[in-house]
mmCIF file of the C-alpha atoms, coordinates in Angstrom:
data_MODEL
# 
_entry.id   MODEL 
# 
loop_
_atom_site.group_PDB 
_atom_site.id 
_atom_site.type_symbol 
_atom_site.label_atom_id 
_atom_site.label_alt_id 
_atom_site.label_comp_id 
_atom_site.label_asym_id 
_atom_site.label_entity_id 
_atom_site.label_seq_id 
_atom_site.pdbx_PDB_ins_code 
_atom_site.Cartn_x 
_atom_site.Cartn_y 
_atom_site.Cartn_z 
_atom_site.occupancy 
_atom_site.B_iso_or_equiv 
_atom_site.pdbx_formal_charge 
_atom_site.auth_seq_id 
_atom_site.auth_comp_id 
_atom_site.auth_asym_id 
_atom_site.auth_atom_id 
_atom_site.pdbx_PDB_model_num 
ATOM 1   C CA . MET A 1 1   ? -2.775  152.792 41.586 1.00 0.00 ? 1   MET A CA 1 
ATOM 2   C CA . THR A 1 2   ? -0.410  152.484 38.263 1.00 0.00 ? 2   THR A CA 1 
ATOM 3   C CA . LYS A 1 3   ? -0.605  154.912 35.332 1.00 0.00 ? 3   LYS A CA 1 
ATOM 4   C CA . HIS A 1 4   ? -1.744  151.842 33.182 1.00 0.00 ? 4   HIS A CA 1 
ATOM 5   C CA . ASN A 1 5   ? -4.491  151.191 35.740 1.00 0.00 ? 5   ASN A CA 1 
ATOM 6   C CA . ARG A 1 6   ? -5.941  155.282 36.073 1.00 0.00 ? 6   ARG A CA 1 
ATOM 7   C CA . LEU A 1 7   ? -5.577  155.243 31.736 1.00 0.00 ? 7   LEU A CA 1 
ATOM 8   C CA . SER A 1 8   ? -7.802  152.269 31.489 1.00 0.00 ? 8   SER A CA 1 
ATOM 9   C CA . LEU A 1 9   ? -10.278 153.564 34.388 1.00 0.00 ? 9   LEU A CA 1 
ATOM 10  C CA . ILE A 1 10  ? -10.306 156.910 32.477 1.00 0.00 ? 10  ILE A CA 1 
ATOM 11  C CA . LEU A 1 11  ? -11.091 154.987 29.188 1.00 0.00 ? 11  LEU A CA 1 
ATOM 12  C CA . LEU A 1 12  ? -13.857 152.847 30.767 1.00 0.00 ? 12  LEU A CA 1 
ATOM 13  C CA . LEU A 1 13  ? -15.691 155.718 32.130 1.00 0.00 ? 13  LEU A CA 1 
ATOM 14  C CA . LEU A 1 14  ? -15.442 157.772 28.943 1.00 0.00 ? 14  LEU A CA 1 
ATOM 15  C CA . LEU A 1 15  ? -17.190 154.700 26.974 1.00 0.00 ? 15  LEU A CA 1 
ATOM 16  C CA . PHE A 1 16  ? -20.041 154.404 29.686 1.00 0.00 ? 16  PHE A CA 1 
ATOM 17  C CA . THR A 1 17  ? -20.820 158.082 29.925 1.00 0.00 ? 17  THR A CA 1 
ATOM 18  C CA . ALA A 1 18  ? -21.378 158.196 25.864 1.00 0.00 ? 18  ALA A CA 1 
ATOM 19  C CA . CYS A 1 19  ? -25.116 158.015 25.685 1.00 0.00 ? 19  CYS A CA 1 
ATOM 20  C CA . ASP A 1 20  ? -24.992 156.448 22.242 1.00 0.00 ? 20  ASP A CA 1 
ATOM 21  C CA . LEU A 1 21  ? -22.502 153.799 23.324 1.00 0.00 ? 21  LEU A CA 1 
ATOM 22  C CA . LEU A 1 22  ? -24.874 152.592 26.044 1.00 0.00 ? 22  LEU A CA 1 
ATOM 23  C CA . PRO A 1 23  ? -27.520 149.809 25.271 1.00 0.00 ? 23  PRO A CA 1 
ATOM 24  C CA . PRO A 1 24  ? -31.112 150.788 26.490 1.00 0.00 ? 24  PRO A CA 1 
ATOM 25  C CA . PRO A 1 25  ? -32.025 149.098 29.913 1.00 0.00 ? 25  PRO A CA 1 
ATOM 26  C CA . ALA A 1 26  ? -33.103 145.717 29.673 1.00 0.00 ? 26  ALA A CA 1 
ATOM 27  C CA . ALA A 1 27  ? -36.764 145.300 31.578 1.00 0.00 ? 27  ALA A CA 1 
ATOM 28  C CA . THR A 1 28  ? -36.821 143.193 34.823 1.00 0.00 ? 28  THR A CA 1 
ATOM 29  C CA . GLU A 1 29  ? -39.776 141.865 36.696 1.00 0.00 ? 29  GLU A CA 1 
ATOM 30  C CA . ASP A 1 30  ? -39.006 144.259 39.475 1.00 0.00 ? 30  ASP A CA 1 
ATOM 31  C CA . GLY A 1 31  ? -38.223 147.709 37.636 1.00 0.00 ? 31  GLY A CA 1 
ATOM 32  C CA . ILE A 1 32  ? -34.643 148.898 37.664 1.00 0.00 ? 32  ILE A CA 1 
ATOM 33  C CA . LEU A 1 33  ? -35.308 152.365 37.391 1.00 0.00 ? 33  LEU A CA 1 
ATOM 34  C CA . ALA A 1 34  ? -38.810 153.512 38.705 1.00 0.00 ? 34  ALA A CA 1 
ATOM 35  C CA . PRO A 1 35  ? -39.267 150.709 40.947 1.00 0.00 ? 35  PRO A CA 1 
ATOM 36  C CA . ASP A 1 36  ? -42.165 152.272 43.154 1.00 0.00 ? 36  ASP A CA 1 
ATOM 37  C CA . ALA A 1 37  ? -44.460 153.294 40.492 1.00 0.00 ? 37  ALA A CA 1 
ATOM 38  C CA . PRO A 1 38  ? -47.994 154.052 41.479 1.00 0.00 ? 38  PRO A CA 1 
ATOM 39  C CA . GLN A 1 39  ? -50.702 151.738 40.562 1.00 0.00 ? 39  GLN A CA 1 
ATOM 40  C CA . LEU A 1 40  ? -54.625 152.900 39.816 1.00 0.00 ? 40  LEU A CA 1 
ATOM 41  C CA . PRO A 1 41  ? -56.326 150.073 40.951 1.00 0.00 ? 41  PRO A CA 1 
ATOM 42  C CA . ASP A 1 42  ? -59.825 151.242 40.111 1.00 0.00 ? 42  ASP A CA 1 
ATOM 43  C CA . ALA A 1 43  ? -58.823 152.243 36.668 1.00 0.00 ? 43  ALA A CA 1 
ATOM 44  C CA . PRO A 1 44  ? -60.289 150.043 33.475 1.00 0.00 ? 44  PRO A CA 1 
ATOM 45  C CA . SER A 1 45  ? -57.647 147.717 32.311 1.00 0.00 ? 45  SER A CA 1 
ATOM 46  C CA . ALA A 1 46  ? -57.143 144.834 29.730 1.00 0.00 ? 46  ALA A CA 1 
ATOM 47  C CA . THR A 1 47  ? -54.169 142.415 28.847 1.00 0.00 ? 47  THR A CA 1 
ATOM 48  C CA . ALA A 1 48  ? -52.927 142.190 25.478 1.00 0.00 ? 48  ALA A CA 1 
ATOM 49  C CA . VAL A 1 49  ? -49.895 141.181 23.474 1.00 0.00 ? 49  VAL A CA 1 
ATOM 50  C CA . VAL A 1 50  ? -47.461 143.641 21.927 1.00 0.00 ? 50  VAL A CA 1 
ATOM 51  C CA . THR A 1 51  ? -47.147 142.816 18.402 1.00 0.00 ? 51  THR A CA 1 
ATOM 52  C CA . GLU A 1 52  ? -45.255 145.573 16.878 1.00 0.00 ? 52  GLU A CA 1 
ATOM 53  C CA . VAL A 1 53  ? -43.193 148.729 18.396 1.00 0.00 ? 53  VAL A CA 1 
ATOM 54  C CA . ILE A 1 54  ? -44.217 151.821 16.593 1.00 0.00 ? 54  ILE A CA 1 
ATOM 55  C CA . ASP A 1 55  ? -41.783 154.329 18.407 1.00 0.00 ? 55  ASP A CA 1 
ATOM 56  C CA . GLY A 1 56  ? -40.792 155.433 22.031 1.00 0.00 ? 56  GLY A CA 1 
ATOM 57  C CA . ASP A 1 57  ? -44.449 155.909 23.025 1.00 0.00 ? 57  ASP A CA 1 
ATOM 58  C CA . THR A 1 58  ? -46.442 153.952 20.485 1.00 0.00 ? 58  THR A CA 1 
ATOM 59  C CA . VAL A 1 59  ? -47.130 150.058 20.282 1.00 0.00 ? 59  VAL A CA 1 
ATOM 60  C CA . GLU A 1 60  ? -49.635 147.819 18.375 1.00 0.00 ? 60  GLU A CA 1 
ATOM 61  C CA . VAL A 1 61  ? -51.217 145.101 20.511 1.00 0.00 ? 61  VAL A CA 1 
ATOM 62  C CA . LEU A 1 62  ? -53.392 142.436 19.882 1.00 0.00 ? 62  LEU A CA 1 
ATOM 63  C CA . LEU A 1 63  ? -56.560 142.505 22.263 1.00 0.00 ? 63  LEU A CA 1 
ATOM 64  C CA . ASP A 1 64  ? -59.705 140.456 21.973 1.00 0.00 ? 64  ASP A CA 1 
ATOM 65  C CA . GLY A 1 65  ? -58.510 139.409 18.777 1.00 0.00 ? 65  GLY A CA 1 
ATOM 66  C CA . ARG A 1 66  ? -58.492 142.651 17.433 1.00 0.00 ? 66  ARG A CA 1 
ATOM 67  C CA . THR A 1 67  ? -55.152 145.061 16.459 1.00 0.00 ? 67  THR A CA 1 
ATOM 68  C CA . TYR A 1 68  ? -55.033 147.971 18.417 1.00 0.00 ? 68  TYR A CA 1 
ATOM 69  C CA . ARG A 1 69  ? -52.510 151.219 18.049 1.00 0.00 ? 69  ARG A CA 1 
ATOM 70  C CA . VAL A 1 70  ? -51.518 152.271 21.583 1.00 0.00 ? 70  VAL A CA 1 
ATOM 71  C CA . ARG A 1 71  ? -50.103 155.635 22.628 1.00 0.00 ? 71  ARG A CA 1 
ATOM 72  C CA . TYR A 1 72  ? -48.536 155.746 26.379 1.00 0.00 ? 72  TYR A CA 1 
ATOM 73  C CA . ILE A 1 73  ? -50.138 158.042 28.576 1.00 0.00 ? 73  ILE A CA 1 
ATOM 74  C CA . GLY A 1 74  ? -47.899 160.908 30.006 1.00 0.00 ? 74  GLY A CA 1 
ATOM 75  C CA . ILE A 1 75  ? -44.839 160.732 28.108 1.00 0.00 ? 75  ILE A CA 1 
ATOM 76  C CA . ASP A 1 76  ? -43.253 161.943 24.806 1.00 0.00 ? 76  ASP A CA 1 
ATOM 77  C CA . THR A 1 77  ? -40.329 160.576 22.792 1.00 0.00 ? 77  THR A CA 1 
ATOM 78  C CA . PRO A 1 78  ? -38.364 161.997 20.233 1.00 0.00 ? 78  PRO A CA 1 
ATOM 79  C CA . GLU A 1 79  ? -39.969 161.790 16.575 1.00 0.00 ? 79  GLU A CA 1 
ATOM 80  C CA . ARG A 1 80  ? -38.310 159.889 13.908 1.00 0.00 ? 80  ARG A CA 1 
ATOM 81  C CA . ASP A 1 81  ? -36.494 163.237 12.359 1.00 0.00 ? 81  ASP A CA 1 
ATOM 82  C CA . GLU A 1 82  ? -35.366 164.180 15.843 1.00 0.00 ? 82  GLU A CA 1 
ATOM 83  C CA . ALA A 1 83  ? -32.068 162.922 17.358 1.00 0.00 ? 83  ALA A CA 1 
ATOM 84  C CA . CYS A 1 84  ? -32.442 159.992 19.691 1.00 0.00 ? 84  CYS A CA 1 
ATOM 85  C CA . PHE A 1 85  ? -35.427 158.444 18.205 1.00 0.00 ? 85  PHE A CA 1 
ATOM 86  C CA . GLY A 1 86  ? -33.861 154.923 17.319 1.00 0.00 ? 86  GLY A CA 1 
ATOM 87  C CA . ASP A 1 87  ? -32.634 154.971 21.111 1.00 0.00 ? 87  ASP A CA 1 
ATOM 88  C CA . ALA A 1 88  ? -35.895 155.804 22.646 1.00 0.00 ? 88  ALA A CA 1 
ATOM 89  C CA . THR A 1 89  ? -37.633 153.172 20.308 1.00 0.00 ? 89  THR A CA 1 
ATOM 90  C CA . THR A 1 90  ? -35.175 150.410 21.103 1.00 0.00 ? 90  THR A CA 1 
ATOM 91  C CA . ALA A 1 91  ? -35.272 151.286 24.810 1.00 0.00 ? 91  ALA A CA 1 
ATOM 92  C CA . ASN A 1 92  ? -39.228 150.988 24.477 1.00 0.00 ? 92  ASN A CA 1 
ATOM 93  C CA . ALA A 1 93  ? -38.798 147.598 22.630 1.00 0.00 ? 93  ALA A CA 1 
ATOM 94  C CA . ALA A 1 94  ? -36.573 146.104 25.097 1.00 0.00 ? 94  ALA A CA 1 
ATOM 95  C CA . TYR A 1 95  ? -39.467 146.672 27.644 1.00 0.00 ? 95  TYR A CA 1 
ATOM 96  C CA . VAL A 1 96  ? -42.511 145.322 25.663 1.00 0.00 ? 96  VAL A CA 1 
ATOM 97  C CA . ASP A 1 97  ? -41.727 143.784 22.026 1.00 0.00 ? 97  ASP A CA 1 
ATOM 98  C CA . GLY A 1 98  ? -43.691 140.666 22.311 1.00 0.00 ? 98  GLY A CA 1 
ATOM 99  C CA . GLN A 1 99  ? -44.677 140.692 25.650 1.00 0.00 ? 99  GLN A CA 1 
ATOM 100 C CA . THR A 1 100 ? -48.138 140.601 27.413 1.00 0.00 ? 100 THR A CA 1 
ATOM 101 C CA . VAL A 1 101 ? -48.868 143.627 29.017 1.00 0.00 ? 101 VAL A CA 1 
ATOM 102 C CA . ARG A 1 102 ? -51.619 145.198 30.828 1.00 0.00 ? 102 ARG A CA 1 
ATOM 103 C CA . LEU A 1 103 ? -52.842 148.439 29.470 1.00 0.00 ? 103 LEU A CA 1 
ATOM 104 C CA . VAL A 1 104 ? -54.580 150.831 31.842 1.00 0.00 ? 104 VAL A CA 1 
ATOM 105 C CA . GLN A 1 105 ? -56.753 153.577 31.238 1.00 0.00 ? 105 GLN A CA 1 
ATOM 106 C CA . ASP A 1 106 ? -56.805 157.277 33.095 1.00 0.00 ? 106 ASP A CA 1 
ATOM 107 C CA . VAL A 1 107 ? -59.706 159.119 31.837 1.00 0.00 ? 107 VAL A CA 1 
ATOM 108 C CA . SER A 1 108 ? -59.865 159.113 28.154 1.00 0.00 ? 108 SER A CA 1 
ATOM 109 C CA . ASN A 1 109 ? -60.055 155.967 25.998 1.00 0.00 ? 109 ASN A CA 1 
ATOM 110 C CA . THR A 1 110 ? -58.677 157.181 22.773 1.00 0.00 ? 110 THR A CA 1 
ATOM 111 C CA . ASP A 1 111 ? -56.891 160.223 21.157 1.00 0.00 ? 111 ASP A CA 1 
ATOM 112 C CA . ARG A 1 112 ? -57.768 162.539 18.212 1.00 0.00 ? 112 ARG A CA 1 
ATOM 113 C CA . PHE A 1 113 ? -55.936 159.457 16.273 1.00 0.00 ? 113 PHE A CA 1 
ATOM 114 C CA . ASP A 1 114 ? -58.022 156.869 17.389 1.00 0.00 ? 114 ASP A CA 1 
ATOM 115 C CA . ARG A 1 115 ? -55.100 155.231 19.373 1.00 0.00 ? 115 ARG A CA 1 
ATOM 116 C CA . LEU A 1 116 ? -55.997 153.616 22.818 1.00 0.00 ? 116 LEU A CA 1 
ATOM 117 C CA . LEU A 1 117 ? -54.391 155.940 25.862 1.00 0.00 ? 117 LEU A CA 1 
ATOM 118 C CA . ARG A 1 118 ? -52.827 153.925 28.437 1.00 0.00 ? 118 ARG A CA 1 
ATOM 119 C CA . TYR A 1 119 ? -50.263 153.338 31.522 1.00 0.00 ? 119 TYR A CA 1 
ATOM 120 C CA . VAL A 1 120 ? -48.538 150.138 29.874 1.00 0.00 ? 120 VAL A CA 1 
ATOM 121 C CA . TYR A 1 121 ? -47.350 147.514 32.525 1.00 0.00 ? 121 TYR A CA 1 
ATOM 122 C CA . VAL A 1 122 ? -45.211 144.610 31.667 1.00 0.00 ? 122 VAL A CA 1 
ATOM 123 C CA . GLY A 1 123 ? -45.693 142.417 34.932 1.00 0.00 ? 123 GLY A CA 1 
ATOM 124 C CA . GLU A 1 124 ? -45.711 145.463 37.631 1.00 0.00 ? 124 GLU A CA 1 
ATOM 125 C CA . VAL A 1 125 ? -43.384 147.401 35.822 1.00 0.00 ? 125 VAL A CA 1 
ATOM 126 C CA . LEU A 1 126 ? -44.668 150.792 34.503 1.00 0.00 ? 126 LEU A CA 1 
ATOM 127 C CA . VAL A 1 127 ? -43.094 151.010 31.144 1.00 0.00 ? 127 VAL A CA 1 
ATOM 128 C CA . ASN A 1 128 ? -44.151 154.674 30.690 1.00 0.00 ? 128 ASN A CA 1 
ATOM 129 C CA . ALA A 1 129 ? -42.036 155.382 33.899 1.00 0.00 ? 129 ALA A CA 1 
ATOM 130 C CA . GLU A 1 130 ? -39.136 153.069 33.101 1.00 0.00 ? 130 GLU A CA 1 
ATOM 131 C CA . LEU A 1 131 ? -38.719 155.182 29.763 1.00 0.00 ? 131 LEU A CA 1 
ATOM 132 C CA . VAL A 1 132 ? -38.825 158.544 31.749 1.00 0.00 ? 132 VAL A CA 1 
ATOM 133 C CA . ALA A 1 133 ? -36.279 157.169 34.554 1.00 0.00 ? 133 ALA A CA 1 
ATOM 134 C CA . GLY A 1 134 ? -33.958 156.213 31.793 1.00 0.00 ? 134 GLY A CA 1 
ATOM 135 C CA . GLY A 1 135 ? -34.186 159.244 29.860 1.00 0.00 ? 135 GLY A CA 1 
ATOM 136 C CA . TRP A 1 136 ? -35.686 157.815 26.771 1.00 0.00 ? 136 TRP A CA 1 
ATOM 137 C CA . ALA A 1 137 ? -38.810 159.825 27.287 1.00 0.00 ? 137 ALA A CA 1 
ATOM 138 C CA . GLU A 1 138 ? -40.035 163.171 29.012 1.00 0.00 ? 138 GLU A CA 1 
ATOM 139 C CA . SER A 1 139 ? -43.296 163.613 31.005 1.00 0.00 ? 139 SER A CA 1 
ATOM 140 C CA . LYS A 1 140 ? -45.504 165.511 29.284 1.00 0.00 ? 140 LYS A CA 1 
ATOM 141 C CA . ARG A 1 141 ? -49.038 166.318 30.452 1.00 0.00 ? 141 ARG A CA 1 
ATOM 142 C CA . TYR A 1 142 ? -52.097 165.760 28.547 1.00 0.00 ? 142 TYR A CA 1 
ATOM 143 C CA . LEU A 1 143 ? -55.179 166.857 30.137 1.00 0.00 ? 143 LEU A CA 1 
ATOM 144 C CA . PRO A 1 144 ? -57.501 164.957 31.323 1.00 0.00 ? 144 PRO A CA 1 
ATOM 145 C CA . ASP A 1 145 ? -55.101 161.930 31.190 1.00 0.00 ? 145 ASP A CA 1 
ATOM 146 C CA . ASP A 1 146 ? -52.661 163.077 34.373 1.00 0.00 ? 146 ASP A CA 1 
ATOM 147 C CA . ALA A 1 147 ? -53.329 160.590 36.912 1.00 0.00 ? 147 ALA A CA 1 
ATOM 148 C CA . LEU A 1 148 ? -49.298 160.227 37.463 1.00 0.00 ? 148 LEU A CA 1 
ATOM 149 C CA . TYR A 1 149 ? -48.081 163.515 36.044 1.00 0.00 ? 149 TYR A CA 1 
ATOM 150 C CA . ASP A 1 150 ? -46.237 164.316 39.085 1.00 0.00 ? 150 ASP A CA 1 
ATOM 151 C CA . TYR A 1 151 ? -44.561 161.024 39.430 1.00 0.00 ? 151 TYR A CA 1 
ATOM 152 C CA . LEU A 1 152 ? -43.701 161.109 35.868 1.00 0.00 ? 152 LEU A CA 1 
ATOM 153 C CA . GLU A 1 153 ? -42.201 164.634 36.392 1.00 0.00 ? 153 GLU A CA 1 
ATOM 154 C CA . THR A 1 154 ? -40.056 163.622 39.279 1.00 0.00 ? 154 THR A CA 1 
ATOM 155 C CA . LEU A 1 155 ? -38.590 160.990 37.360 1.00 0.00 ? 155 LEU A CA 1 
ATOM 156 C CA . GLU A 1 156 ? -37.838 163.057 34.594 1.00 0.00 ? 156 GLU A CA 1 
ATOM 157 C CA . ALA A 1 157 ? -36.121 165.610 36.592 1.00 0.00 ? 157 ALA A CA 1 
ATOM 158 C CA . ALA A 1 158 ? -33.647 163.003 37.918 1.00 0.00 ? 158 ALA A CA 1 
ATOM 159 C CA . ALA A 1 159 ? -33.036 161.625 34.702 1.00 0.00 ? 159 ALA A CA 1 
ATOM 160 C CA . ALA A 1 160 ? -32.194 165.123 33.079 1.00 0.00 ? 160 ALA A CA 1 
ATOM 161 C CA . GLU A 1 161 ? -29.902 165.817 35.811 1.00 0.00 ? 161 GLU A CA 1 
ATOM 162 C CA . GLU A 1 162 ? -27.992 162.713 35.476 1.00 0.00 ? 162 GLU A CA 1 
ATOM 163 C CA . GLN A 1 163 ? -28.022 163.197 31.937 1.00 0.00 ? 163 GLN A CA 1 
ATOM 164 C CA . LEU A 1 164 ? -29.618 159.895 31.083 1.00 0.00 ? 164 LEU A CA 1 
ATOM 165 C CA . GLY A 1 165 ? -30.761 158.331 27.754 1.00 0.00 ? 165 GLY A CA 1 
ATOM 166 C CA . CYS A 1 166 ? -31.791 161.113 25.285 1.00 0.00 ? 166 CYS A CA 1 
ATOM 167 C CA . HIS A 1 167 ? -31.215 164.197 27.391 1.00 0.00 ? 167 HIS A CA 1 
ATOM 168 C CA . PRO A 1 168 ? -27.553 164.663 26.204 1.00 0.00 ? 168 PRO A CA 1 
ATOM 169 C CA . ALA A 1 169 ? -28.854 164.839 22.752 1.00 0.00 ? 169 ALA A CA 1 
ATOM 170 C CA . GLY A 1 170 ? -30.877 168.055 23.986 1.00 0.00 ? 170 GLY A CA 1 
ATOM 171 C CA . VAL A 1 171 ? -34.459 166.651 22.323 1.00 0.00 ? 171 VAL A CA 1 
ATOM 172 C CA . PHE A 1 172 ? -36.474 167.511 25.428 1.00 0.00 ? 172 PHE A CA 1 
ATOM 173 C CA . SER A 1 173 ? -37.949 170.698 26.014 1.00 0.00 ? 173 SER A CA 1 
ATOM 174 C CA . PRO A 1 174 ? -36.133 172.567 29.061 1.00 0.00 ? 174 PRO A CA 1 
# 
């Protein structure tokens, strides 16, 4: 390998390891990061269209002719005043903006802010899991809605180890 080729390779590697330079992952029908996401076949679910992405873990949807705010179950993303907020929001939008989604309930219907609490699927892709696997969200246990907590924890450990997404920014609790 020539000196020029080595230098080019090093520069390319540096470019792709910089968190802020990487675009969020593009959603695919078969999932790109968490392809084996568990399903909750007996859980109540509904189909809706995402009309607005609020942040990394909250969207507005049109469901049965009404607009609802939906908070993703089992994850947390950086808040507006924290590092990586924009990146996490952009990652979420890449998956769901304008998409028809399946909203799957765990135990609770709503939270204290009257937001629907749901696992959000685009096709068979569990967006909650994709955001954690990509490092844009951390897993969080919010009882009693924790059917997928262990799965999300496994994804978070791998994303943290690989320093994916927001992990280099240090916004997630250790």
